[in-house]
N, C-alpha and C positions, 0 to 999 in steps of 0.2 A: 731415494729416488724422488724426482721432482713431482711425479704424479701421486705420490702417497702422502697421507697426512702424517706429519712428524709429530708424534705424541709427546716427545720430551719437553717442549716448551709449554704443553698444557699443564704439566705437573705443578709449576708454581702458581698458575692462575687458579687451578682447581683447589689447591691448598688455600689460596687467598680467599676464595669464595666459600670454602667449607668451614674454615676456622670460626668466622662469626656465627655460623649456624650452630656449631658445636658449643660455642660459649653460651648461647641462648640468653643473651644479655639483657632482655627486657624486664627481668625480674628486679625487684628492689633488693640489691645485695646488702646484707648487714654491714659488710666492710665499707661499702659506699656511704651508708648512713652514718657510720662512725666517722668517716673522713669528713663529711659535711658538718657533723656536730662539733668536731674538735678543731676543724680548720677555719680559715677565713674565706674571703672571696676567691682566693686561688684554688681552694678545694672545689669550688663550683666549676671553675674552668677545667680542672682536672677530670672531674666526674663527667662533665659534658663532653669532653674530648674522648674519654674512655667509652662513653655510651655510643658515640658515633662510630668510632673505630671498630667496635664490636657489634654495631647495628646492622646485622645481615640484610634486613629488608631494605633499609635506606641505601646500602651499598649496592645491592642487586639492581635497584632502580637506577642508580647513577651509572652503573656499568652499561645499562641499556641506553641511557641518554647520551653518553659520550662515545658509544661504540663506532658510529660512522662519522664523527666529527674529525675533520682532517687537520685542523691547526689549533694552536693554543688560543688564538683570538676567539674562535667559535666555542671552544671548551669553556673559557672564562665567561663568555656571554651567557651560556646556558646554565652554568653553575651559579652565576650571580643571580639570575632570575629565580632559580630554585632556592637559593639562600634567602632572597628577599621574601619569597613566599613562606618558607618555614619559620623565618624570624618573626613575621607578622603574627602568626597564630601561636607560636611558642611564647612570645612575650605577652601578647594580648590576652590569650586564654588563661595563662597562668596568673597574670595580674588580676584579672576579673573573676577568677575562680570558675571558669566555664569547664564543665566536665562532660564526658561521654564514656560509655562503656569501652574499656581499653581493647576488648576483643573485637568489637565492631570497628573501631578506628584502625586496628591492625589488619582487619580483614580488607578494608578499603586500600590500605597501603600494599597489601599482598596483591590486590587487583591492579595497582599501578605497575607492579613488576610484570604481571601477566600482560598488561596493555603494552608495555614498552617492548617486551620480547616479541609479541604478536605483530606490532608495527614494524619492528626491524626485520622480521621475516617476510614483510610485504603482505601481511594478512588482509589489510583493508582493500587494496585493489584486487588481490587474488581471490579472496573468499567472499568479501562483502560487496565487491564491485563499486567501491567508493574511494575517494581520496582520503587519506588520513587527515585528521584535524591538525591545525597549526601546531607544530611541536613546541614552540616557545610558549604559547598559551597553555598547552597541556602541562608543560613542566612547571609553570607558575601555579596552576590549579592543584597539581599533585603536591607541590611544595607546601601549599596551605594545609593539605591533609597530613603530610609528614610532620609538619610543625605542631599540629594538634596532637599527634601521637607523642611527640617529644614533650609537650606540655603535660600530657597525662602522666608520663613517667616522672617528670619533675614534681608534680603535685602529689605523687605517691610518697615523697620524702617529707620528713619533718624539717621544715626550713628554719626552725628556731625563732629567735627574737631579733628584730631590727633589720635594716638594710634589705627589705623585701624586694624592691625593684632592682637593686644592685645585684642581688643574688641571681635573679632571673637573667639579667643581662650578662653576668659572668658565666652562667651555664651556657647561654647562647654563644658567647665568644668561644667557649670550649668546644661546642658542637662544630663551629666553623673550623677551628684548628684541627679537630679530629677528622673532619671531612677532607681537608687538604692532605693530611698525612695518609689517609686511606686511599685517596685518589692517585697519589704520585706513582706507586707501583702498578696500579691498574692501568693508568694512561701509558706508562712505560711499556708494559707487556703488549697492549693492543697496538700501539704505534709501531713497535718493533715487528709485529707480525703482519702489519698492513701490506707490506710489499712482498710477502711470501706467496708462492703459488698456491699454498694450502689455505689462504685466508678465506676463500669462499666457503670451504667446508668448516673452517674454524668458526666463522660467523653463524653458520647454521647450528653447529653444536652448542655454542654459547647461548644463542638466543632461544633455542629450543629448551635449553636448561632453565633459562629465565622463566619461560612459560610454565614448565613443569614445577619448578621450585615455587613460583608464585601460587599455582593451584594448590600445591601441598601446604603452603603457609595459610592460604585461604581456608582450606578444610580444617586445619589445626585450630585456627582462631574461631571459626564457626562452631566447632565441637566444644571449644572452651566456653563460648557464649551460651550454648544451649544446655550444656551439662554442668556448668559451674555456677556458683553463687554470683548474683549481679550486685556486687558491692565494690566499693573502691575507697579504701582508706587513704586519707590525705590530711596533711596538717598545714596550717598557715599561722603566721605569727601575728601578734598584736602590733598595731602602730602603723599599718600600711595606709591608713586613711581612707579605706573603702570597705564595702561589705559585699557579700555574695552568698548564694545558696549552694549547698553541696548537691551531690547527685540524688539525694533523697529529699531535697527541698528544704533543708534546715538552714536558717540564716547563720552566717559567720561574720560577726562584726569585726571590723579592723580599725579600732581606735574610735573614740567618741569625739 
């Protein structure tokens, strides 16, 4: 019936959103470390793409960003701004060795998911009685935060010897490829549903889910921060031509 919410199309979207969460991909998988150790620059592209495809928090945020965008031009514009933002901090923070506690970074990323769901539900004018901030600006700012999170992941790996900057850039290329691969089915499902009578209820379900999922991720990360050790192992190679300090203030020379 036209007035009822057709749940059958929800199944693929629910599965699409649930699988990254089940993968819990933010840990440093030994298999990924082995891939990077034994492979060349292509291995960094592969691991970067894999991380984004299974990066549930990044994808949830992007679902919120593209949800009400009606054409490919707008989608490309917002995704490009997000990409520029996370590329800046992914490349810069990794190269300079800038670190922060991964739980705190992921907590802010979780807040970005809450923010986008809240905005899509009209929370700013309805509850706060103000206009929502400029979306393009917010997508760029959150892109910077997401890139910092990606940098934290990359710095968790042993990057081995040589080609330090090339490895960072290859990982970033992989992230972009993974982002495109993940967005294709998401854009397809949302665009196909846009003209359906049930789209209004669909958008409420999805964006409420974003708020709830974001709050759940926020609680998980804060629990990890307050209950876990505040250490972050990472490795950098010699010969990058710069130095930095790690999270504990110890200098790491990169070539004399």
